C-alpha positions as CSV (number, residue, x, y, z in Angstrom):
1,M,77.3,145.9,90.1
2,V,76.0,146.7,93.6
3,L,78.2,144.7,96.1
4,D,77.4,144.3,99.8
5,L,80.7,144.1,101.7
6,G,79.3,142.0,104.6
7,I,80.7,141.9,108.1
8,G,83.3,140.0,110.1
9,S,86.9,139.1,110.1
10,T,86.9,137.5,106.6
11,T,85.2,140.6,105.2
12,K,88.1,142.7,106.5
13,H,90.5,140.8,104.2
14,V,88.1,141.0,101.3
15,V,87.8,144.8,101.7
16,G,91.6,145.0,101.7
17,S,91.7,143.2,98.4
18,I,89.0,145.4,97.0
19,G,91.1,148.4,98.0
20,D,94.2,147.0,96.2
21,L,92.1,146.2,93.1
22,L,90.7,149.8,93.0
23,R,94.1,151.4,93.4
24,Q,95.5,149.2,90.6
25,G,92.5,150.2,88.3
26,K,91.4,146.6,88.0
27,L,88.0,147.1,89.7
28,K,85.6,149.6,88.2
29,D,81.9,150.2,87.7
30,N,80.7,148.8,91.0
31,I,79.0,150.2,94.1
32,R,80.1,149.0,97.5
33,I,77.7,149.1,100.4
34,P,79.0,148.2,103.9
35,T,76.8,146.1,106.2
36,S,78.5,147.1,109.5
37,T,80.0,150.3,110.9
38,K,83.3,148.5,111.4
39,I,83.6,147.6,107.7
40,H,82.3,151.1,106.8
41,D,85.2,152.6,108.8
42,H,87.8,150.1,107.5
43,S,86.7,150.8,103.9
44,L,87.0,154.5,104.3
45,S,90.5,154.1,105.9
46,L,91.5,152.4,102.7
47,E,89.9,155.2,100.6
48,I,87.2,152.8,99.2
49,P,84.2,154.8,98.0
50,L,81.0,153.7,99.5
51,L,77.3,154.3,99.0
52,D,74.2,153.8,101.1
53,L,71.9,150.8,100.9
54,D,68.8,153.0,100.7
55,A,70.0,154.5,97.4
56,H,69.7,151.2,95.5
57,P,66.6,149.0,94.8
58,F,68.6,145.8,94.8
59,V,72.0,144.3,95.6
60,N,73.7,142.1,93.0
61,L,76.0,140.2,95.3
62,A,75.7,139.9,99.1
63,T,78.4,138.0,100.8
64,N,78.2,136.9,104.4
65,G,79.3,134.2,106.8
66,L,77.2,132.1,109.1
67,D,77.4,131.9,112.8
68,E,76.3,128.2,112.9
69,V,75.0,125.4,110.8
70,N,73.5,122.8,113.1
71,P,73.1,119.0,112.4
72,S,69.6,119.7,111.0
73,L,71.2,122.1,108.5
74,N,69.5,125.1,110.0
75,L,71.5,128.3,109.2
76,V,72.0,130.5,112.2
77,K,72.8,134.2,111.8
78,G,72.9,137.1,114.3
79,Y,75.7,136.4,116.7
80,G,77.7,139.3,115.3
81,G,75.1,141.9,116.1
82,C,74.4,143.3,112.6
83,L,71.5,140.9,111.8
84,F,69.0,143.7,111.1
85,R,71.3,145.4,108.5
86,E,72.2,141.9,107.0
87,K,68.4,141.2,106.6
88,M,67.9,144.5,104.9
89,V,70.7,143.6,102.4
90,E,69.4,140.1,102.0
91,N,65.9,141.4,101.2
92,K,67.5,143.4,98.3
93,S,69.9,140.7,97.2
94,I,69.8,138.9,93.9
95,T,72.7,136.6,94.7
96,F,73.6,135.4,98.2
97,N,76.7,133.4,99.2
98,F,77.6,131.7,102.5
99,F,80.6,129.9,103.9
100,D,80.6,128.6,107.4
101,G,83.4,127.4,109.7
102,E,82.1,123.8,109.8
103,I,81.9,123.7,106.0
104,S,85.4,125.1,105.8
105,K,86.8,122.1,107.7
106,N,86.0,119.9,104.6
107,Y,86.1,122.4,101.7
108,K,88.5,125.1,100.6
109,T,85.6,126.9,99.1
110,Y,81.9,126.3,99.2
111,K,79.3,128.7,97.7
112,I,75.7,128.4,97.0
113,H,74.4,131.1,94.7
114,L,70.7,131.8,94.5
115,Q,69.2,134.0,91.8
116,V,65.5,134.6,91.5
117,V,64.4,136.3,88.3
118,D,60.8,137.6,88.1
119,K,59.1,136.8,84.8
120,E,57.0,139.4,83.1
121,E,54.0,137.1,82.9
122,G,54.2,136.4,86.6
123,G,56.0,133.9,88.7
124,A,59.8,133.6,88.7
125,V,62.7,131.4,87.7
126,T,64.9,130.2,90.5
127,I,68.5,129.4,89.6
128,W,70.9,127.7,92.0
129,T,74.6,127.3,91.4
130,M,76.8,125.3,93.9
131,E,80.6,125.6,93.7
132,Y,83.0,123.8,96.0
133,E,86.6,122.6,96.3
134,K,87.3,119.8,98.7
135,Q,90.2,120.0,101.2
136,N,91.2,116.5,99.9
137,E,89.9,113.8,97.7
138,D,88.6,111.7,100.6
139,I,85.9,114.3,101.4
140,A,82.4,113.4,100.1
141,P,80.5,116.0,97.9
142,P,78.4,118.4,100.0
143,Y,75.1,116.8,98.9
144,P,73.5,117.1,102.3
145,Y,73.5,120.9,101.9
146,L,71.1,120.5,98.9
147,D,68.4,120.2,101.6
148,I,68.9,123.9,102.2
149,V,68.4,124.5,98.5
150,T,65.2,122.4,98.4
151,A,63.7,124.2,101.4
152,A,64.6,127.6,100.1
153,T,63.2,126.9,96.7
154,K,59.9,125.7,98.2
155,S,59.8,128.9,100.3
156,I,60.4,131.1,97.2
157,D,57.8,129.2,95.2
158,A,55.2,129.6,98.0
159,H,56.0,133.4,98.1
160,H,55.4,133.7,94.3
161,V,52.2,131.7,94.5
162,L,50.9,134.1,97.2
163,K,51.9,137.1,95.0
164,A,49.9,135.7,92.0
């Protein structure tokens, strides 16, 4: 598995956990690619082996936060300064997760996984998985975020129609 380590304060904790799992022998057969120099340096300080993004044609799992989700459900990236590198990773990604501060007010976890699988005869299959855990039972399901899924699916479909 090729894993993008992402950037930011949450990623630093994830990298620490990855280091622990590697030392315990519980994490094997994966390739870790840092998105930022800060995470690169932190990973090396924990003796986590890293490889370069250019050495791999795709990334199985890219994890990253968002800087903002506005009321129109537009996702905003780039405040952290590693946007170009994040876009390079995203372009190679098979699965992409996001979790934003606004979402975290209502949900303990919230992930949307996107997987696009090219078919041999042309076109592709788009698979979405949404996972969430509410902060409490009074919180409504995150159905408004399905607009993001719908818009992204239309964009993916348009891309594959152009390729045909």
